[in-house]
C-alpha positions as CSV (number, residue, x, y, z in Angstrom):
1,M,0.0,0.0,0.0
2,S,1.6,3.2,-1.1
3,S,1.5,6.3,1.0
4,S,0.8,9.8,-0.5
5,P,2.2,13.1,0.9
6,P,0.1,14.8,3.4
7,H,-2.4,17.3,1.9
8,G,-0.5,20.2,3.7
9,L,2.8,19.4,2.0
10,K,1.1,19.3,-1.4
11,L,-0.3,22.8,-0.8
12,L,3.0,24.2,0.4
13,G,4.8,22.7,-2.6
14,G,2.2,24.3,-4.9
15,I,2.7,27.7,-3.3
16,F,6.5,27.5,-3.8
17,F,6.1,26.4,-7.4
18,G,3.7,29.3,-8.1
19,L,6.1,31.8,-6.5
20,A,9.0,30.4,-8.6
21,L,6.9,30.8,-11.8
22,L,6.0,34.4,-10.8
23,L,9.7,35.2,-10.1
24,A,10.8,33.6,-13.3
25,G,8.2,35.6,-15.2
26,R,9.3,38.8,-13.6
27,L,12.9,38.1,-14.4
28,I,11.9,37.4,-18.1
29,Q,10.0,40.7,-18.1
30,L,12.9,42.7,-16.6
31,Q,15.8,41.2,-18.4
32,I,14.2,40.4,-21.8
33,L,10.9,42.1,-22.4
34,D,11.6,45.5,-20.6
35,H,15.4,45.4,-21.1
36,D,15.6,48.4,-23.4
37,L,13.3,50.4,-21.2
38,Y,15.4,49.9,-18.1
39,E,18.6,50.4,-20.0
40,R,17.4,53.8,-21.1
41,C,16.5,54.6,-17.5
42,A,19.9,53.6,-16.3
43,T,21.5,55.6,-19.1
44,R,19.6,58.7,-18.1
45,Q,20.7,58.2,-14.5
46,W,24.4,57.6,-15.2
47,E,25.0,59.6,-18.4
48,C,24.7,63.3,-19.0
49,K,25.5,65.8,-21.7
50,V,28.0,68.6,-21.0
51,S,29.1,71.7,-22.8
52,L,32.6,71.7,-24.3
53,P,34.1,75.2,-24.1
54,A,35.3,76.6,-27.4
55,P,38.9,77.9,-27.7
56,R,38.7,81.6,-27.2
57,G,39.9,83.9,-30.0
58,N,43.0,86.0,-29.6
59,I,43.5,89.8,-29.5
60,F,46.4,91.3,-31.4
61,D,47.7,94.8,-31.9
62,R,47.8,96.3,-35.5
63,H,51.1,94.5,-36.3
64,G,50.0,91.0,-35.0
65,L,51.6,91.3,-31.6
66,P,49.6,89.1,-29.2
67,L,47.8,91.1,-26.4
68,A,45.5,88.3,-25.2
69,V,45.8,84.7,-26.2
70,S,44.3,81.4,-25.2
71,D,46.6,78.5,-24.5
72,Q,44.7,75.2,-24.8
73,S,46.3,71.9,-23.5
74,A,45.1,68.4,-23.0
75,R,44.7,66.4,-19.7
76,V,44.7,62.6,-19.8
77,I,42.3,61.0,-17.3
78,T,41.1,57.5,-16.5
79,D,39.3,55.3,-14.1
80,P,42.0,53.0,-12.6
81,H,39.4,50.2,-12.1
82,W,39.0,50.0,-15.9
83,I,42.7,49.5,-16.4
84,R,43.1,47.0,-13.6
85,A,40.2,45.0,-15.2
86,L,42.1,44.6,-18.5
87,P,43.9,41.4,-19.5
88,E,47.6,41.5,-18.5
89,A,48.8,41.9,-22.1
90,K,46.4,44.8,-22.8
91,R,47.3,46.5,-19.4
92,E,51.0,46.3,-20.3
93,E,50.3,47.8,-23.7
94,V,48.4,50.8,-22.1
95,T,51.2,51.3,-19.6
96,L,53.9,51.4,-22.3
97,F,51.8,53.9,-24.2
98,L,51.4,56.2,-21.2
99,M,55.1,56.0,-20.4
100,E,55.9,57.3,-23.9
101,L,53.1,59.8,-24.2
102,L,53.6,61.4,-20.7
103,D,57.4,60.8,-20.5
104,K,56.9,59.2,-17.1
105,T,58.5,56.2,-15.5
106,R,56.6,52.9,-15.1
107,W,56.7,53.2,-11.3
108,R,55.0,56.7,-11.4
109,I,52.2,55.5,-13.7
110,E,51.6,52.2,-11.7
111,Q,51.5,54.2,-8.4
112,T,48.8,56.5,-9.9
113,L,46.8,53.6,-11.1
114,K,46.7,52.0,-7.7
115,S,44.2,54.7,-6.6
116,E,40.7,53.5,-5.6
117,K,39.2,56.8,-7.0
118,R,37.1,56.6,-10.1
119,Y,38.7,59.6,-11.6
120,V,42.5,60.3,-11.7
121,I,44.6,62.7,-13.8
122,L,47.6,60.9,-15.4
123,G,49.1,63.9,-17.1
124,E,48.2,67.5,-18.1
125,G,49.6,70.4,-20.0
126,L,49.9,68.2,-23.1
127,R,49.7,69.2,-26.8
128,L,48.8,66.2,-28.8
129,D,48.7,65.7,-32.5
130,R,45.9,63.9,-34.3
131,S,47.7,60.5,-34.3
132,E,48.4,60.7,-30.6
133,K,44.8,61.5,-29.9
134,G,43.7,58.6,-32.1
135,A,46.0,56.1,-30.3
136,L,44.7,57.3,-26.9
137,E,41.1,56.8,-27.9
138,K,41.8,53.3,-29.2
139,T,42.9,52.2,-25.7
140,G,39.2,52.3,-24.7
141,V,40.2,53.2,-21.1
142,L,41.8,56.7,-21.5
143,N,40.0,60.0,-22.0
144,L,41.1,63.5,-22.8
145,E,39.9,66.8,-21.2
146,M,40.8,70.1,-22.8
147,V,41.9,72.9,-20.5
148,S,42.1,76.5,-21.6
149,E,44.2,79.3,-20.0
150,R,44.0,83.0,-20.9
151,L,47.4,84.6,-21.2
152,Y,48.3,88.3,-21.5
153,P,51.8,88.3,-22.9
154,Q,52.3,92.0,-22.6
155,G,51.4,92.1,-18.9
156,R,49.6,95.2,-17.7
157,I,50.2,97.3,-20.8
158,G,46.8,98.3,-22.1
159,A,45.1,96.2,-19.3
160,A,42.2,98.6,-18.8
161,L,41.4,98.5,-22.5
162,I,41.8,94.8,-23.0
163,G,40.2,93.7,-19.7
164,F,40.1,90.2,-18.3
165,L,37.9,87.1,-18.0
166,G,35.6,86.2,-15.1
167,S,35.7,82.9,-13.2
168,E,33.5,81.2,-15.8
169,G,35.8,82.1,-18.6
170,Q,33.6,84.8,-20.0
171,G,34.6,88.4,-20.6
172,A,34.3,90.5,-17.4
173,S,35.6,93.9,-18.5
174,G,37.1,95.8,-21.4
175,L,37.3,94.4,-24.9
176,E,37.2,90.9,-23.4
177,L,33.6,91.8,-22.4
178,S,32.4,93.9,-25.3
179,L,33.8,91.5,-28.0
180,E,32.5,88.4,-26.2
181,G,30.3,87.5,-29.2
182,I,33.4,87.4,-31.5
183,L,36.0,85.9,-29.1
184,A,33.9,83.3,-27.4
185,G,33.2,80.9,-30.3
186,R,30.5,78.2,-30.1
187,P,30.7,75.5,-27.4
188,G,30.6,71.8,-28.4
189,E,28.8,69.0,-26.6
190,A,29.9,65.7,-25.1
191,Q,28.2,62.8,-23.4
192,I,29.9,61.6,-20.2
193,Q,29.4,59.0,-17.5
194,T,28.9,60.2,-13.9
195,D,29.3,58.5,-10.5
196,D,26.6,58.3,-7.9
197,L,27.4,61.9,-6.8
198,G,26.9,63.2,-10.3
199,R,30.7,63.8,-10.8
200,A,32.2,63.1,-14.2
201,R,34.3,59.9,-14.4
202,A,36.5,58.4,-17.0
203,S,34.7,55.8,-19.2
204,A,35.0,54.2,-22.5
205,R,31.5,55.4,-23.3
206,N,32.4,59.1,-23.0
207,R,32.3,60.7,-26.4
208,T,32.2,64.0,-28.2
209,L,28.9,64.7,-29.8
210,R,29.8,68.1,-31.4
211,E,33.2,69.7,-31.7
212,P,33.5,73.2,-30.3
213,Q,34.1,76.0,-32.8
214,E,37.0,78.4,-31.8
215,G,36.3,82.1,-31.5
216,G,37.4,84.7,-33.9
217,D,40.7,86.7,-33.7
218,V,40.6,90.5,-33.3
219,Y,43.2,92.9,-34.6
220,L,43.1,96.3,-33.0
221,T,44.1,99.6,-34.5
222,L,46.3,99.9,-31.4
223,D,50.1,99.9,-31.8
224,F,51.7,98.2,-28.8
225,K,54.9,100.1,-28.9
226,L,53.1,103.4,-28.9
227,Q,50.8,102.2,-26.1
228,A,53.7,101.2,-23.9
229,L,55.5,104.5,-24.5
230,V,52.5,106.7,-23.9
231,E,51.6,104.7,-20.7
232,R,55.1,105.1,-19.4
233,E,55.3,108.8,-20.0
234,L,51.8,109.4,-18.6
235,E,52.7,107.7,-15.4
236,A,55.9,109.7,-15.1
237,A,53.9,113.0,-15.7
238,A,51.2,112.0,-13.2
239,L,53.7,111.2,-10.5
240,E,55.8,114.3,-11.1
241,S,52.8,116.6,-10.9
242,E,51.2,114.6,-8.1
243,A,48.0,114.2,-10.1
244,K,45.1,112.2,-8.9
245,A,44.7,110.6,-12.4
246,G,45.7,110.9,-16.0
247,S,44.8,109.9,-19.5
248,A,46.2,110.1,-23.0
249,V,44.8,109.6,-26.5
250,L,46.9,109.1,-29.6
251,L,45.2,108.8,-33.0
252,D,45.7,109.1,-36.7
253,P,43.6,112.1,-37.8
254,S,43.5,111.0,-41.4
255,T,41.6,107.8,-40.6
256,G,40.4,108.1,-37.0
257,E,42.4,105.0,-36.0
258,I,43.2,104.9,-32.3
259,L,46.9,104.1,-31.8
260,A,47.0,104.4,-28.0
261,L,44.6,104.8,-25.1
262,A,46.3,105.3,-21.8
263,S,44.8,105.5,-18.3
264,W,46.5,106.1,-15.0
265,P,46.5,104.8,-12.3
266,A,46.9,101.4,-14.0
267,P,44.5,98.7,-12.9
268,P,45.6,96.1,-10.4
269,A,47.0,92.7,-11.5
270,R,44.4,90.4,-13.1
271,G,42.9,87.7,-11.0
272,G,42.3,89.8,-7.8
273,K,39.1,91.2,-6.5
274,Y,37.3,93.3,-9.2
275,R,36.5,96.9,-8.5
276,A,34.9,98.8,-11.4
277,D,36.5,102.1,-10.5
278,E,40.0,100.6,-10.7
279,W,39.4,99.3,-14.3
280,K,38.0,102.5,-15.6
281,L,39.4,103.6,-19.0
282,L,39.5,107.3,-18.5
283,P,39.9,108.3,-22.2
284,L,36.5,106.9,-22.9
285,Q,34.8,107.0,-19.4
286,G,36.3,110.0,-17.7
287,V,34.2,113.2,-18.3
288,Y,35.7,116.7,-17.8
289,E,35.3,120.3,-18.8
290,P,37.9,120.8,-21.5
291,G,38.9,124.3,-20.7
292,S,41.0,126.3,-23.2
293,T,41.9,123.3,-25.4
294,L,38.4,123.8,-26.8
295,K,39.5,127.1,-28.3
296,A,41.3,125.0,-31.0
297,V,37.9,124.0,-32.3
298,T,35.5,126.8,-31.3
299,S,37.8,129.0,-33.4
300,I,36.0,127.3,-36.4
301,V,32.7,128.9,-35.7
302,L,34.3,132.3,-34.9
303,M,36.1,132.3,-38.3
304,E,33.4,130.7,-40.5
305,E,30.2,132.2,-38.9
306,G,31.5,135.2,-37.0
307,G,33.7,136.7,-39.7
308,V,36.7,136.8,-37.4
309,T,40.1,137.0,-39.1
310,L,43.6,136.6,-37.7
311,D,43.7,140.4,-37.5
312,T,40.3,141.1,-35.9
313,Q,40.9,142.9,-32.6
314,V,39.1,143.3,-29.3
315,D,40.0,144.9,-26.0
316,A,41.5,142.4,-23.5
317,E,41.2,145.2,-20.9
318,D,43.3,144.4,-17.8
319,G,42.6,140.6,-17.9
320,S,39.1,141.0,-16.3
321,A,36.0,142.3,-18.1
322,E,32.3,142.5,-17.5
323,I,30.5,141.2,-20.6
324,D,26.7,141.2,-20.8
325,G,26.6,141.5,-17.1
326,F,29.0,138.6,-16.4
327,K,32.6,138.8,-15.1
328,I,35.1,137.0,-17.3
329,R,38.8,136.7,-16.3
330,D,42.1,135.6,-17.8
331,D,44.5,133.5,-15.9
332,K,47.2,136.1,-16.7
333,A,46.4,139.6,-17.9
334,H,47.4,140.8,-21.3
335,P,46.1,144.4,-21.3
336,G,45.2,146.4,-24.4
337,W,43.7,145.6,-27.8
338,R,44.6,142.1,-29.0
339,S,44.1,140.5,-32.4
340,F,42.5,137.1,-32.7
341,R,45.9,135.6,-33.5
342,E,47.3,137.0,-30.2
343,A,44.2,136.0,-28.3
344,F,44.7,132.4,-29.4
345,I,48.4,132.3,-28.7
346,L,48.0,133.9,-25.3
347,S,44.8,131.9,-24.5
348,S,42.7,134.9,-23.5
349,N,39.3,134.1,-22.2
350,V,38.2,137.7,-22.2
351,C,39.0,138.1,-25.9
352,F,37.3,134.8,-26.8
353,A,34.2,135.8,-24.8
354,K,34.0,139.1,-26.7
355,F,34.6,137.3,-30.1
356,S,31.7,134.9,-29.2
357,Q,29.3,137.9,-29.4
358,R,29.7,137.7,-33.2
359,V,28.0,134.3,-33.5
360,S,24.6,133.0,-32.5
361,D,23.9,130.5,-29.9
362,E,22.5,128.1,-32.5
363,A,25.7,128.4,-34.7
364,L,28.0,127.6,-31.7
365,F,25.8,124.7,-30.6
366,A,25.7,123.2,-34.2
367,S,29.4,123.5,-34.6
368,L,30.1,121.7,-31.3
369,R,27.5,119.0,-32.1
370,D,29.1,118.4,-35.5
371,L,32.5,118.0,-33.8
372,G,31.1,115.1,-31.8
373,F,30.3,116.6,-28.5
374,G,27.3,115.3,-26.6
375,N,27.2,111.9,-28.3
376,I,29.1,108.7,-28.1
377,Y,31.0,107.4,-31.1
378,G,29.8,103.9,-30.5
379,L,33.2,102.2,-30.0
380,E,33.1,98.5,-29.2
381,Y,34.0,99.1,-25.6
382,P,31.6,99.0,-22.6
383,G,30.7,102.1,-20.8
384,E,31.7,104.8,-23.3
385,Q,30.5,108.2,-22.0
386,S,28.8,110.9,-24.1
387,G,29.7,113.9,-22.0
388,R,27.2,116.8,-21.9
389,L,26.3,119.4,-24.4
390,R,23.0,121.1,-23.4
391,P,20.5,122.2,-26.0
392,V,20.3,125.9,-26.7
393,T,16.9,126.0,-24.9
394,A,18.7,125.1,-21.7
395,W,21.4,127.8,-22.0
396,S,21.7,130.8,-19.7
397,D,22.6,134.3,-20.8
398,R,26.2,133.4,-19.8
399,S,26.5,130.0,-21.6
400,K,27.8,131.2,-24.9
401,L,30.4,133.5,-23.3
402,T,32.0,130.5,-21.4
403,L,31.3,127.7,-23.8
404,I,33.6,129.4,-26.3
405,F,36.6,128.7,-24.0
406,G,35.6,125.3,-22.7
407,Q,33.2,125.7,-19.7
408,E,29.6,124.6,-19.3
409,L,30.4,121.6,-21.5
410,S,31.8,118.2,-20.5
411,A,33.5,115.6,-22.7
412,T,35.8,112.6,-22.7
413,P,39.5,112.9,-23.6
414,L,38.7,111.0,-26.8
415,Q,36.0,113.4,-27.8
416,I,38.2,116.5,-27.3
417,T,41.2,114.9,-29.1
418,S,39.1,113.6,-32.0
419,A,37.7,117.1,-32.5
420,V,41.2,118.6,-32.7
421,G,41.9,115.7,-35.1
422,A,39.4,117.2,-37.5
423,V,41.4,120.4,-37.6
424,A,44.5,118.3,-38.3
425,A,42.7,116.5,-41.2
426,E,41.9,119.6,-43.2
427,G,38.5,120.0,-41.6
428,E,37.4,116.3,-42.0
429,L,36.1,114.4,-39.0
430,Y,36.6,110.6,-39.0
431,K,34.9,108.3,-36.5
432,P,37.5,107.0,-33.9
433,W,37.8,103.2,-34.1
434,L,39.5,100.4,-32.3
435,I,38.9,97.2,-34.3
436,R,41.0,97.0,-37.5
437,A,40.1,93.4,-38.5
438,V,38.3,90.3,-37.4
439,Q,39.2,86.8,-38.6
440,D,37.0,83.8,-37.9
441,Q,36.3,80.3,-39.4
442,E,33.0,81.3,-41.1
443,D,33.8,84.6,-42.8
444,G,37.6,84.6,-42.9
445,L,39.5,87.9,-42.6
446,Q,37.2,90.9,-42.5
447,I,39.1,94.1,-42.7
448,R,37.4,97.3,-41.6
449,E,37.8,100.7,-43.2
450,P,37.8,104.3,-41.9
451,V,34.4,106.0,-41.5
452,F,34.2,109.6,-42.6
453,L,31.6,111.4,-40.6
454,R,31.4,115.0,-41.9
455,K,33.2,118.1,-43.0
456,V,33.4,120.5,-40.0
457,C,35.2,123.4,-41.6
458,R,36.9,124.6,-44.8
459,K,40.4,123.5,-45.6
460,K,41.6,127.1,-45.3
461,T,40.1,127.5,-41.8
462,A,41.8,124.3,-40.6
463,G,45.1,125.5,-42.0
464,L,44.9,128.8,-40.2
465,I,44.1,127.2,-36.9
466,R,47.0,124.8,-37.3
467,G,49.2,127.8,-37.9
468,L,48.0,129.4,-34.7
469,S,48.6,126.1,-32.9
470,G,52.2,126.1,-34.1
471,E,52.7,129.6,-32.7
472,V,51.3,128.5,-29.3
473,V,54.3,126.1,-29.1
474,L,56.8,128.6,-30.5
475,Q,55.9,131.6,-28.4
476,G,52.7,131.1,-26.4
477,T,51.5,129.0,-23.5
478,G,52.7,125.7,-25.0
479,T,56.4,126.2,-25.4
480,A,57.2,123.2,-23.2
481,A,55.6,121.0,-25.9
482,A,58.4,121.8,-28.4
483,V,60.5,119.0,-29.8
484,D,63.8,119.7,-31.6
485,G,63.5,119.2,-35.3
486,L,59.8,118.6,-35.3
487,P,57.2,121.3,-36.1
488,V,54.6,120.8,-33.3
489,G,51.3,122.6,-32.8
490,G,48.8,122.5,-30.0
491,K,46.7,124.1,-27.4
492,T,47.0,124.2,-23.6
493,G,44.1,123.9,-21.2
494,T,43.7,124.7,-17.5
495,A,40.2,124.0,-16.4
496,Q,38.8,124.6,-13.0
497,K,36.8,121.7,-11.7
498,F,33.2,122.0,-10.4
499,N,30.9,119.9,-8.3
500,E,27.3,120.3,-7.0
501,Q,28.5,122.9,-4.5
502,G,30.3,125.0,-7.2
503,V,34.0,125.7,-7.9
504,M,36.4,123.1,-6.4
505,R,39.2,125.5,-5.2
506,G,42.7,124.4,-6.1
507,K,41.3,121.5,-8.3
508,Y,42.2,121.7,-12.0
509,L,42.4,119.6,-15.2
510,A,45.6,120.4,-17.0
511,S,45.7,119.4,-20.6
512,F,47.6,119.7,-23.9
513,I,46.3,118.5,-27.3
514,G,48.9,118.7,-30.1
515,M,49.4,117.7,-33.7
516,V,52.7,116.6,-35.3
517,P,54.1,117.6,-37.7
518,V,51.8,120.7,-37.5
519,D,52.1,121.5,-41.3
520,E,51.0,118.0,-42.3
521,P,49.8,116.2,-39.2
522,R,50.3,112.4,-39.0
523,L,49.4,112.1,-35.3
524,V,47.2,113.9,-32.8
525,L,48.0,113.4,-29.1
526,G,46.0,114.6,-26.1
527,V,47.4,114.5,-22.6
528,F,45.2,115.1,-19.6
529,L,46.2,115.3,-15.9
530,D,43.5,115.4,-13.3
531,E,44.1,117.5,-10.2
532,P,47.9,118.1,-10.4
533,R,49.4,120.0,-7.5
534,I,49.4,123.8,-7.5
535,G,52.4,125.0,-9.4
536,M,52.0,122.2,-12.0
537,H,48.3,122.8,-12.6
538,H,48.6,124.7,-15.8
539,G,48.5,122.6,-19.0
540,G,51.7,124.3,-20.1
541,Q,53.5,123.2,-16.9
542,S,52.6,119.5,-16.8
543,A,50.7,118.2,-19.8
544,A,52.8,120.0,-22.5
545,P,56.1,118.6,-21.3
546,A,54.6,115.1,-21.1
547,F,53.4,115.6,-24.7
548,A,56.9,116.5,-25.8
549,R,58.4,113.4,-24.1
550,M,55.8,111.2,-25.8
551,V,56.4,112.7,-29.2
552,R,60.2,112.4,-28.8
553,G,59.9,108.8,-27.8
554,I,57.7,108.0,-30.8
555,A,60.3,109.7,-33.0
556,I,63.0,107.5,-31.6
557,A,61.2,104.2,-31.4
558,T,59.0,104.2,-34.5
559,D,58.7,105.3,-38.1
560,Y,55.5,107.3,-37.6
561,L,57.3,110.7,-37.6
562,P,59.7,112.0,-40.2
563,L,62.8,113.7,-38.8
564,P,65.4,115.9,-40.4
565,E,68.9,114.4,-40.2
566,S,70.1,117.0,-37.7
567,A,67.1,116.4,-35.5
568,S,67.6,112.6,-35.8
569,E,71.2,113.1,-34.6
570,S,70.2,115.3,-31.6
571,I,67.4,113.0,-30.5
572,A,69.5,109.9,-31.0
573,A,72.2,111.4,-28.8
574,M,69.7,111.6,-25.9
575,P,70.1,109.0,-23.1
576,Q,68.5,105.6,-24.1
577,G,68.2,102.3,-22.5
578,P,70.6,99.4,-23.3
579,R,70.4,97.7,-26.7
580,V,68.7,94.4,-26.4
581,P,70.5,91.3,-27.9
582,S,68.6,88.5,-29.5
583,F,67.1,85.9,-27.2
584,L,65.3,84.0,-29.9
585,E,65.6,80.2,-29.8
586,M,67.2,80.2,-26.3
587,D,65.8,77.9,-23.6
588,P,64.3,79.6,-20.6
589,A,67.3,79.0,-18.3
590,T,69.8,80.4,-20.8
591,A,67.6,83.4,-21.5
592,E,67.4,84.2,-17.8
593,N,71.2,83.9,-17.3
594,E,71.9,86.1,-20.4
595,A,69.3,88.7,-19.2
596,M,70.9,88.8,-15.7
597,R,74.4,89.1,-17.2
598,A,73.2,92.0,-19.4
599,G,71.4,93.7,-16.5
600,L,68.0,93.5,-18.2
601,P,64.9,93.1,-16.1
602,L,63.0,90.1,-17.5
603,L,59.4,89.0,-17.8
604,L,58.7,85.5,-19.2
605,R,55.3,84.7,-20.7
606,G,53.7,81.6,-22.2
607,R,54.9,77.9,-21.9
608,G,57.5,76.0,-23.7
609,D,61.2,75.3,-23.8
610,R,62.4,78.0,-26.2
611,V,62.0,81.7,-26.8
612,V,59.7,82.3,-29.9
613,A,59.3,86.1,-29.6
614,Q,60.7,89.1,-27.8
615,E,59.9,92.7,-27.1
616,P,61.8,95.0,-27.8
617,S,63.1,93.4,-31.0
618,P,66.8,92.4,-31.1
619,G,69.0,95.5,-31.5
620,A,66.3,98.0,-30.2
621,P,66.9,100.0,-27.0
622,L,65.1,98.9,-23.8
623,P,63.2,102.1,-22.6
624,P,64.1,103.1,-19.0
625,G,61.8,101.5,-16.5
626,E,60.6,98.8,-19.0
627,K,61.2,95.0,-18.8
628,L,62.4,92.7,-21.5
629,R,59.4,90.5,-22.5
630,L,60.1,87.0,-23.8
631,V,57.4,84.7,-25.1
632,L,58.0,80.9,-24.7
633,G,56.8,78.3,-27.1
634,S,57.2,74.6,-27.9
635,A,60.6,73.3,-28.9
636,P,61.0,71.9,-32.4
637,G,60.8,68.2,-32.8
638,E,63.6,66.0,-34.0
639,V,62.4,66.3,-37.6
640,Q,63.0,69.8,-38.9
641,E,61.1,69.4,-42.2
642,P,59.0,72.6,-42.8
643,P,55.3,72.0,-42.3
644,D,52.8,72.3,-45.2
645,L,51.0,75.6,-44.6
646,M,49.0,75.8,-47.8
647,G,45.3,76.6,-47.4
648,R,45.7,77.5,-43.7
649,T,44.6,80.7,-42.1
650,L,47.3,83.1,-40.8
651,R,46.5,82.0,-37.2
652,D,46.8,78.3,-38.0
653,A,49.9,78.8,-40.2
654,R,51.7,80.8,-37.4
655,R,50.8,78.1,-34.8
656,K,51.9,75.2,-37.0
657,A,55.1,77.0,-37.9
658,L,56.0,77.6,-34.3
659,E,55.2,74.0,-33.4
660,N,57.8,72.9,-35.9
661,G,60.4,75.4,-34.9
662,Y,59.9,78.0,-37.6
663,R,58.9,81.7,-37.5
664,L,56.5,83.0,-40.1
665,R,56.8,86.1,-42.3
666,P,53.3,86.6,-43.8
667,E,52.5,89.0,-46.7
668,G,48.9,89.9,-47.7
669,S,45.7,88.7,-46.1
670,G,43.4,85.7,-46.3
671,I,44.7,82.1,-46.4
672,V,48.2,80.8,-47.4
673,V,48.3,80.5,-51.2
674,E,52.0,80.3,-51.7
675,Q,54.8,79.0,-49.4
676,F,58.6,79.5,-49.9
677,E,61.6,77.5,-48.6
678,P,62.7,78.5,-45.1
679,E,65.5,80.9,-44.7
680,A,67.3,81.3,-41.3
681,G,64.4,79.6,-39.5
682,T,61.7,81.7,-41.1
683,I,59.1,80.7,-43.6
684,R,57.8,83.3,-46.0
685,V,54.1,82.9,-47.1
686,I,51.8,84.8,-49.4
687,L,48.2,85.1,-48.2
688,G,45.3,85.6,-50.6
689,E,41.7,84.5,-51.4
690,R,40.7,80.9,-51.7
691,K,40.5,79.8,-55.3
692,R,37.1,78.6,-56.3
693,G,36.6,75.9,-58.9
């Protein structure tokens, strides 16, 4: 007789069997039927898309000297767990690859890979070519991160104009801010793996979805040599006169190109705490009453609308006169009847106020407005100020009498200097501009042209005013602005400062705006010193000598000004700094030793193991108080074959040439259409337009 299991055991077995079927069914659903769904959920949890920053465009001066550049390098990262999980032969292959790529010992690499972290940096500061990047990606366990650094090779020269980047790598001030749309480029996109805390980790599944597009390069109208010279002399003048602040504007009157914009005190070193007032660019953002420098341009309306000639006379009285019920005074009395020529040379407020009675309020306002006062020029720089020119309806009975010699009007140093530039340019006013060219991947090289605004006076009138300006320097208030061998013209200014309470006693703006050579001006230069000490507060005492030193320096260091042979000899005989030898191709240690031996203060910029550029150029004098600036670059490889530069942009060609140990001598604009054999380490290339089939 067979025995059967108890009924309770059968029931329990049935329950377990049913549970097993349910579990198996659930596993089939999770691992087979719903596999794709849950894989997508896991992917969303462990993967994310991140933005890849674009290489930022560079800023150059008019000659291609770098003022702000981006140095991009690679960082090799990995997850050590991935490498330890490889088969031994593959792990050995990766180790040997890293030893060669990073130039590190086996011990150092193996020590790093012992880490239990899911993210380690194996090497950084690397510049890899395409083949090296491809070999790294093929390992399947190594990843690259690109790291950008913003460099300012010329240090603090032009710092207030150029600006700096914020903590997020975006422009925070100056041109870095205003040109963000050009310089920033377009970011790329990557898909990366993250850990349970949301941090990026190395993974074979990390990949780039869209490559970033580098930003455009900007070429300024600025000339670095002129900028450095003007800044140095402005600082010396401000310290000598104990001024609170100072500014200077140098431009080409025939085009409106701004060649230098100096502001003192200079801003602090980049990277510290940002204060807007310390980074103020006074030539564009400082607003002052011009004082007597304005007579150089209000003379236009007197001569063209008031019928005033050089010989027209008025009574200067004893240096103080009541005109239309208002007291007008001269800084220094010149009693008796004075011609317009004498009034200009001696800078008589009394005479100019009397001459102003010959023109209407509307005519004076229209002339000042046409000269650019009361409006911004629209430079690509943040915070440009317009100054103030009140409409005629807001004038008092006194306004015309004082506007004619620079009161009741406020303007920036750029506006005042640009207006005098119109007199230098035969009565033609050009818009001041800073951006000479932009080069990007989409549109190539885009060269900008001068913008003619309007004719502000007849050619004859401009010539007469230039002649008067020359006499100011020869025998008037501006004799301290004279430069041996160079015909200089200009106008001094000594403007009392005002605030809400009225006159600020003992506070003046001393200024001098001059043109050189005065007969055919190539340059117009304005120098402004804010609140110099009493005894130096007249424009002829402080600003005019600074102007002369700047012009003398420009004549010595550049080709902007023609000099007679006798003048060249007298200027060349003046004390100069030591002549700078060539440091090109030296390694950093040798360069430092040679600079120390020659007694040259040194400033090294960039990265690399050889000198690829220097300022001043070999053979040029080092100005007193300046440092020798050396730019480091990558050393040439073992193979010294010249690279193929055909079809490359100037920026790419220069970079490729330097990487291979060559300097570049470009001619023309566009892309490289012809390349010559190297001579003495320099490759000459011809740039032109891309040929279309």
